[in-house]
C-alpha positions, -999 to 999 in steps of 0.1 A, spaced: 551 448 155 563 412 151 596 401 166 623 392 142 641 359 146 676 365 160 693 344 132 674 364 105 685 396 122 722 385 122 720 375 85 704 408 76 731 428 95 759 408 78 745 412 43 739 449 47 774 453 63 790 434 34 774 456 8 781 488 26 817 478 29 818 471 -9 803 505 -16 827 524 7 857 505 -8 845 515 -43 841 551 -33 875 553 -17 891 537 -47 872 561 -71 884 591 -51 920 580 -54 922 566 -89 892 583 -107 887 553 -130 854 536 -127 862 504 -146 894 498 -128 878 504 -94 849 480 -102 874 453 -111 893 459 -78 863 461 -55 834 442 -71 850 411 -84 
């Protein structure tokens, strides 16, 4: 297995963490408000 460059690993972790945070924020909003379009406006943009 090839070694991954440390900078590339940090970038991958940050991007994955950012998108997982967005998804969890959307799901938490949806559970409380139960309006998909309103939650997308609040969390995605």
